[in-house]
N, CA, C and O of each residue as an XYZ file, in Angstrom:
496
protein
N      14.866    -25.946    -42.184
C      13.845    -26.877    -41.747
C      12.999    -26.206    -40.676
O      13.546    -25.560    -39.783
N      11.709    -26.339    -40.741
C      10.799    -25.763    -39.765
C      10.448    -26.813    -38.732
O      10.025    -27.916    -39.078
N      10.623    -26.473    -37.460
C      10.275    -27.399    -36.388
C       8.870    -27.111    -35.914
O       8.270    -26.100    -36.279
N       8.346    -28.015    -35.089
C       7.020    -27.791    -34.512
C       7.001    -26.505    -33.708
O       5.995    -25.794    -33.685
N       8.127    -26.200    -33.037
C       8.188    -24.983    -32.224
C       8.038    -23.747    -33.098
O       7.355    -22.799    -32.711
N       8.663    -23.740    -34.264
C       8.554    -22.584    -35.147
C       7.124    -22.414    -35.652
O       6.694    -21.295    -35.933
N       6.400    -23.495    -35.766
C       5.031    -23.439    -36.279
C       4.065    -22.815    -35.273
O       3.007    -22.326    -35.668
N       4.395    -22.821    -34.012
C       3.497    -22.268    -32.989
C       3.135    -20.821    -33.313
O       1.956    -20.477    -33.395
N       4.146    -19.975    -33.497
C       3.915    -18.573    -33.827
C       4.484    -18.210    -35.192
O       4.406    -17.057    -35.617
N       5.048    -19.180    -35.869
C       5.648    -18.917    -37.164
C       7.010    -18.260    -37.068
O       7.523    -17.749    -38.063
N       7.602    -18.267    -35.884
C       8.897    -17.614    -35.667
C       9.862    -18.565    -34.967
O       9.468    -19.246    -34.021
N      11.116    -18.626    -35.411
C      12.111    -19.411    -34.682
C      12.568    -18.644    -33.440
O      12.308    -17.448    -33.311
N      13.238    -19.330    -32.543
C      13.824    -18.653    -31.381
C      14.981    -17.776    -31.840
O      15.733    -18.146    -32.742
N      15.117    -16.615    -31.216
C      16.266    -15.752    -31.501
C      17.504    -16.344    -30.843
O      17.401    -17.253    -30.019
N      18.665    -15.832    -31.205
C      19.922    -16.313    -30.609
C      19.896    -16.128    -29.097
O      20.312    -17.022    -28.360
N      19.407    -14.969    -28.619
C      19.378    -14.744    -27.168
C      18.355    -15.642    -26.488
O      18.611    -16.153    -25.398
N      17.200    -15.841    -27.117
C      16.207    -16.747    -26.536
C      16.778    -18.155    -26.419
O      16.554    -18.838    -25.419
N      17.509    -18.586    -27.430
C      18.137    -19.905    -27.389
C      19.190    -19.967    -26.291
O      19.303    -20.977    -25.597
N      19.962    -18.896    -26.128
C      20.964    -18.843    -25.070
C      20.294    -18.904    -23.696
O      20.759    -19.620    -22.809
N      19.210    -18.162    -23.521
C      18.478    -18.167    -22.249
C      17.880    -19.551    -22.002
O      17.956    -20.065    -20.886
N      17.293    -20.153    -23.019
C      16.727    -21.497    -22.881
C      17.808    -22.496    -22.476
O      17.581    -23.341    -21.609
N      18.967    -22.404    -23.093
C      20.086    -23.293    -22.757
C      20.495    -23.112    -21.303
O      20.740    -24.090    -20.596
N      20.570    -21.871    -20.859
C      20.956    -21.608    -19.467
C      19.872    -22.093    -18.503
O      20.194    -22.602    -17.429
N      18.608    -21.947    -18.862
C      17.527    -22.499    -18.034
C      17.679    -24.011    -17.922
O      17.501    -24.582    -16.846
N      18.009    -24.660    -19.044
C      18.192    -26.106    -19.044
C      19.363    -26.525    -18.165
O      19.376    -27.630    -17.624
N      20.339    -25.646    -18.026
C      21.495    -25.924    -17.166
C      21.197    -25.634    -15.705
O      22.034    -25.882    -14.837
N      19.993    -25.103    -15.425
C      19.591    -24.865    -14.049
C      19.816    -23.461    -13.540
O      19.669    -23.218    -12.342
N      20.169    -22.524    -14.408
C      20.388    -21.143    -13.991
C      19.054    -20.489    -13.632
O      18.036    -20.756    -14.272
N      19.061    -19.647    -12.627
C      17.879    -18.842    -12.306
C      17.831    -17.661    -13.271
O      18.832    -17.329    -13.906
N      16.672    -17.034    -13.377
C      16.557    -15.870    -14.254
C      17.490    -14.752    -13.787
O      18.099    -14.071    -14.611
N      17.604    -14.561    -12.472
C      18.493    -13.520    -11.940
C      19.955    -13.818    -12.289
O      20.706    -12.912    -12.648
N      20.352    -15.082    -12.184
C      21.730    -15.455    -12.514
C      21.996    -15.275    -14.015
O      23.079    -14.842    -14.410
N      21.007    -15.607    -14.840
C      21.151    -15.409    -16.288
C      21.334    -13.923    -16.586
O      22.205    -13.542    -17.368
N      20.506    -13.087    -15.957
C      20.606    -11.636    -16.158
C      22.003    -11.136    -15.795
O      22.600    -10.350    -16.530
N      22.511    -11.591    -14.672
C      23.853    -11.176    -14.242
C      24.937    -11.645    -15.193
O      25.841    -10.884    -15.539
N      24.848    -12.898    -15.615
C      25.860    -13.467    -16.505
C      25.863    -12.785    -17.871
O      26.922    -12.534    -18.446
N      24.664    -12.487    -18.384
C      24.567    -11.898    -19.729
C      24.575    -10.369    -19.708
O      24.557     -9.731    -20.761
N      24.604     -9.786    -18.515
C      24.637     -8.323    -18.352
C      23.396     -7.640    -18.920
O      23.483     -6.618    -19.601
N      22.235     -8.233    -18.622
C      20.947     -7.638    -18.970
C      20.155     -7.430    -17.696
O      20.428     -8.066    -16.678
N      19.178     -6.544    -17.748
C      18.279     -6.353    -16.614
C      17.433     -7.612    -16.429
O      17.125     -8.310    -17.394
N      17.068     -7.890    -15.197
C      16.231     -9.045    -14.904
C      14.919     -8.988    -15.690
O      14.431    -10.015    -16.162
N      14.357     -7.799    -15.827
C      13.103     -7.670    -16.577
C      13.280     -8.067    -18.042
O      12.359     -8.603    -18.657
N      14.456     -7.805    -18.597
C      14.741     -8.199    -19.984
C      14.759     -9.722    -20.110
O      14.190    -10.278    -21.049
N      15.408    -10.389    -19.169
C      15.485    -11.851    -19.192
C      14.104    -12.455    -18.971
O      13.741    -13.440    -19.614
N      13.333    -11.861    -18.057
C      11.972    -12.356    -17.838
C      11.132    -12.222    -19.112
O      10.331    -13.102    -19.428
N      11.316    -11.127    -19.833
C      10.607    -10.931    -21.100
C      11.054    -11.969    -22.130
O      10.234    -12.498    -22.880
N      12.368    -12.262    -22.164
C      12.881    -13.293    -23.075
C      12.275    -14.655    -22.747
O      11.881    -15.395    -23.648
N      12.200    -14.988    -21.450
C      11.634    -16.271    -21.030
C      10.158    -16.338    -21.408
O       9.682    -17.372    -21.878
N       9.437    -15.244    -21.207
C       8.023    -15.204    -21.575
C       7.851    -15.412    -23.077
O       7.006    -16.198    -23.506
N       8.644    -14.713    -23.866
C       8.538    -14.797    -25.330
C       8.893    -16.199    -25.832
O       8.180    -16.756    -26.667
N       9.995    -16.774    -25.326
C      10.371    -18.113    -25.790
C       9.358    -19.141    -25.314
O       9.090    -20.112    -26.022
N       8.789    -18.948    -24.130
C       7.753    -19.862    -23.644
C       6.521    -19.800    -24.544
O       5.917    -20.827    -24.853
N       6.156    -18.591    -24.960
C       5.017    -18.438    -25.867
C       5.299    -19.114    -27.206
O       4.436    -19.799    -27.754
N       6.497    -18.921    -27.725
C       6.854    -19.529    -29.006
C       6.817    -21.054    -28.932
O       6.428    -21.724    -29.889
N       7.230    -21.595    -27.778
C       7.259    -23.046    -27.618
C       5.903    -23.607    -27.196
O       5.674    -24.813    -27.285
N       5.009    -22.741    -26.738
C       3.719    -23.209    -26.239
C       3.805    -23.738    -24.818
O       3.022    -24.601    -24.423
N       4.767    -23.217    -24.043
C       4.999    -23.681    -22.672
C       4.275    -22.797    -21.658
O       4.099    -21.597    -21.866
N       3.862    -23.422    -20.559
C       3.211    -22.684    -19.481
C       4.118    -22.457    -18.278
O       3.722    -21.791    -17.322
N       5.323    -23.001    -18.315
C       6.263    -22.846    -17.210
C       7.686    -22.958    -17.746
O       7.897    -23.417    -18.869
N       8.654    -22.541    -16.944
C      10.054    -22.665    -17.368
C      10.452    -24.130    -17.551
O      11.071    -24.459    -18.564
N      10.118    -25.036    -16.599
C      10.479    -26.446    -16.827
C       9.829    -27.019    -18.092
O      10.445    -27.812    -18.803
N       8.591    -26.619    -18.367
C       7.947    -27.101    -19.586
C       8.644    -26.526    -20.820
O       8.769    -27.214    -21.833
N       9.098    -25.271    -20.744
C       9.841    -24.677    -21.861
C      11.123    -25.473    -22.120
O      11.481    -25.725    -23.271
N      11.806    -25.864    -21.054
C      13.029    -26.668    -21.204
C      12.688    -28.022    -21.819
O      13.369    -28.483    -22.734
N      11.632    -28.654    -21.315
C      11.228    -29.958    -21.861
C      10.891    -29.843    -23.347
O      11.281    -30.692    -24.148
N      10.162    -28.782    -23.707
C       9.827    -28.578    -25.116
C      11.064    -28.236    -25.938
O      11.149    -28.595    -27.113
N      12.025    -27.544    -25.328
C      13.287    -27.263    -26.009
C      13.984    -28.552    -26.417
O      14.529    -28.650    -27.517
N      13.964    -29.546    -25.522
C      14.518    -30.859    -25.873
C      13.634    -31.539    -26.914
O      14.130    -32.099    -27.891
N      12.327    -31.487    -26.698
C      11.380    -32.152    -27.599
C      11.522    -31.651    -29.034
O      11.498    -32.443    -29.976
N      11.669    -30.336    -29.200
C      11.731    -29.739    -30.534
C      13.143    -29.675    -31.110
O      13.327    -29.211    -32.235
N      14.135    -30.131    -30.360
C      15.493    -30.184    -30.877
C      16.309    -28.916    -30.696
O      17.403    -28.808    -31.250
N      15.802    -27.950    -29.929
C      16.594    -26.747    -29.652
C      17.715    -27.053    -28.655
O      18.761    -26.403    -28.668
N      17.489    -28.039    -27.802
C      18.477    -28.445    -26.813
C      18.879    -29.885    -27.102
O      18.050    -30.694    -27.518
N      20.144    -30.201    -26.882
C      20.640    -31.548    -27.150
C      20.918    -32.268    -25.837
O      21.436    -31.681    -24.887
N      20.567    -33.537    -25.804
C      20.890    -34.360    -24.654
C      22.375    -34.660    -24.648
O      22.989    -34.744    -25.712
N      22.974    -34.824    -23.462
C      24.397    -35.183    -23.429
C      24.588    -36.568    -24.040
O      23.734    -37.443    -23.900
N      25.707    -36.753    -24.712
C      25.970    -38.064    -25.313
C      26.402    -39.044    -24.235
O      26.853    -38.649    -23.160
N      26.260    -40.316    -24.535
C      26.523    -41.368    -23.555
C      27.954    -41.311    -23.018
O      28.174    -41.630    -21.849
N      28.919    -40.921    -23.824
C      30.306    -40.915    -23.392
C      30.785    -39.582    -22.845
O      31.980    -39.410    -22.608
N      29.871    -38.629    -22.638
C      30.293    -37.300    -22.200
C      30.688    -37.297    -20.725
O      30.500    -38.284    -20.014
N      31.229    -36.189    -20.290
C      31.690    -36.034    -18.910
C      30.542    -36.241    -17.934
O      29.373    -36.111    -18.297
N      30.883    -36.559    -16.708
C      29.884    -36.740    -15.662
C      29.102    -35.446    -15.486
O      29.697    -34.375    -15.366
N      27.775    -35.534    -15.470
C      26.985    -34.314    -15.332
C      27.151    -33.682    -13.956
O      27.369    -34.368    -12.958
N      27.042    -32.363    -13.930
C      27.140    -31.639    -12.661
C      25.856    -31.851    -11.868
O      24.848    -32.269    -12.435
N      25.874    -31.568    -10.555
C      24.645    -31.663     -9.769
C      23.520    -30.796    -10.342
O      22.354    -31.191    -10.315
N      23.870    -29.623    -10.856
C      22.862    -28.732    -11.460
C      22.231    -29.399    -12.686
O      21.013    -29.359    -12.859
N      23.060    -30.011    -13.533
C      22.542    -30.684    -14.721
C      21.666    -31.873    -14.343
O      20.664    -32.145    -15.004
N      22.041    -32.579    -13.284
C      21.245    -33.722    -12.826
C      19.894    -33.248    -12.306
O      18.867    -33.854    -12.613
N      19.880    -32.166    -11.519
C      18.603    -31.623    -11.023
C      17.722    -31.177    -12.184
O      16.513    -31.408    -12.186
N      18.337    -30.542    -13.160
C      17.572    -30.097    -14.333
C      17.028    -31.303    -15.084
O      15.864    -31.303    -15.485
N      17.845    -32.329    -15.280
C      17.391    -33.545    -15.963
C      16.224    -34.163    -15.208
O      15.254    -34.619    -15.814
N      16.320    -34.177    -13.894
C      15.239    -34.730    -13.083
C      13.945    -33.959    -13.306
O      12.883    -34.560    -13.462
N      14.028    -32.638    -13.321
C      12.828    -31.816    -13.515
C      12.264    -31.988    -14.927
O      11.047    -32.027    -15.108
N      13.136    -32.090    -15.916
C      12.676    -32.291    -17.296
C      11.941    -33.626    -17.407
O      10.885    -33.702    -18.036
N      12.494    -34.675    -16.801
C      11.839    -35.980    -16.837
C      10.476    -35.904    -16.150
O       9.512    -36.504    -16.626
N      10.384    -35.168    -15.031
C       9.096    -34.997    -14.347
C       8.075    -34.323    -15.260
O       6.929    -34.762    -15.355
N       8.499    -33.255    -15.929
C       7.586    -32.527    -16.811
C       7.165    -33.408    -17.982
O       5.989    -33.442    -18.345
N       8.118    -34.118    -18.570
C       7.783    -35.004    -19.686
C       6.784    -36.066    -19.248
O       5.828    -36.360    -19.967
N       7.005    -36.637    -18.075
C       6.107    -37.659    -17.561
C       4.723    -37.077    -17.308
O       3.708    -37.693    -17.631
N       4.697    -35.875    -16.722
C       3.429    -35.202    -16.434
C       2.586    -35.030    -17.692
O       1.365    -35.179    -17.647
N       3.224    -34.719    -18.801
C       2.507    -34.493    -20.051
C       2.485    -35.730    -20.958
O       1.971    -35.678    -22.075
N       3.048    -36.842    -20.466
C       3.039    -38.072    -21.244
C       3.893    -38.018    -22.495
O       3.595    -38.690    -23.482
N       4.967    -37.214    -22.462
C       5.827    -37.053    -23.634
C       7.062    -37.925    -23.525
O       7.474    -38.332    -22.439
N       7.637    -38.197    -24.685
C       8.954    -38.827    -24.779
C       9.807    -37.923    -25.658
O       9.309    -37.288    -26.587
N      11.089    -37.876    -25.354
C      11.993    -37.071    -26.162
C      12.231    -37.737    -27.505
O      12.249    -38.963    -27.609
N      12.416    -36.910    -28.538
C      12.770    -37.423    -29.864
C      14.269    -37.646    -29.895
O      15.023    -36.804    -30.381
N      14.689    -38.770    -29.380
C      16.120    -39.065    -29.358
C      16.305    -40.562    -29.153
O      15.343    -41.321    -29.035
N      17.520    -40.945    -29.116
C      17.877    -42.328    -28.875
C      17.348    -42.752    -27.504
O      17.511    -42.023    -26.526
N      16.727    -43.907    -27.429
C      16.171    -44.394    -26.154
C      17.262    -44.515    -25.094
O      16.987    -44.305    -23.913
N      18.484    -44.847    -25.480
C      19.575    -44.960    -24.512
C      19.851    -43.620    -23.848
O      20.154    -43.567    -22.656
N      19.747    -42.538    -24.612
C      19.957    -41.209    -24.038
C      18.859    -40.879    -23.027
O      19.132    -40.326    -21.961
N      17.631    -41.218    -23.366
C      16.514    -40.974    -22.454
C      16.707    -41.800    -21.190
O      16.506    -41.298    -20.084
N      17.097    -43.069    -21.345
C      17.338    -43.922    -20.190
C      18.447    -43.353    -19.314
O      18.356    -43.411    -18.087
N      19.496    -42.801    -19.930
C      20.588    -42.194    -19.166
C      20.103    -40.979    -18.386
O      20.487    -40.781    -17.233
N      19.263    -40.172    -19.015
C      18.698    -39.002    -18.334
C      17.855    -39.435    -17.147
O      17.975    -38.870    -16.060
N      17.004    -40.431    -17.345
C      16.144    -40.909    -16.267
C      16.975    -41.530    -15.141
O      16.650    -41.355    -13.967
N      18.038    -42.249    -15.486
C      18.917    -42.840    -14.475
C      19.598    -41.747    -13.658
O      19.699    -41.857    -12.436
N      20.063    -40.696    -14.326
C      20.695    -39.575    -13.613
C      19.702    -38.929    -12.663
O      20.064    -38.541    -11.552
N      18.472    -38.814    -13.088
C      17.445    -38.206    -12.240
C      17.176    -39.081    -11.022
O      16.973    -38.563     -9.924
N      17.172    -40.406    -11.200
C      16.938    -41.308    -10.065
C      18.084    -41.236     -9.072
O      17.852    -41.269     -7.863
N      19.329    -41.138     -9.559
C      20.496    -41.038     -8.684
C      20.389    -39.769     -7.836
O      20.645    -39.798     -6.632
N      20.011    -38.663     -8.465
C      19.894    -37.385     -7.752
C      18.784    -37.450     -6.718
O      18.893    -36.822     -5.665
N      17.725    -38.187     -6.987
C      16.570    -38.232     -6.083
C      16.892    -38.990     -4.795
O      16.184    -38.826     -3.802
N      17.939    -39.812     -4.787
C      18.291    -40.599     -3.584
C      18.808    -39.749     -2.465
O      19.141    -40.268     -1.399
């Protein structure tokens, strides 16, 4: 199945780009991703640039938001473990980016409401 993201450049995300996108969504910095994956920081920055171009994103938070929008990233299910502070901060930033661009995630409204609630709790 071809997603909207694949249609941007006609290419799907590579396995490493997807891994980097997932780690960005979890709140990892590019330097931390480089260290964890044992790549040079410049390599990770190039991966972020390439995946951002493929998704049509102008920033890392927008790339994460589009990753959720296009189905590359999955929202936590309602019964899953309590999110970490890092995941809550990331959820908050994703909700900000989505709001900024007037987007809604393609998912169950309850999941979106849970994400927004987590972001409000973190903002207190």
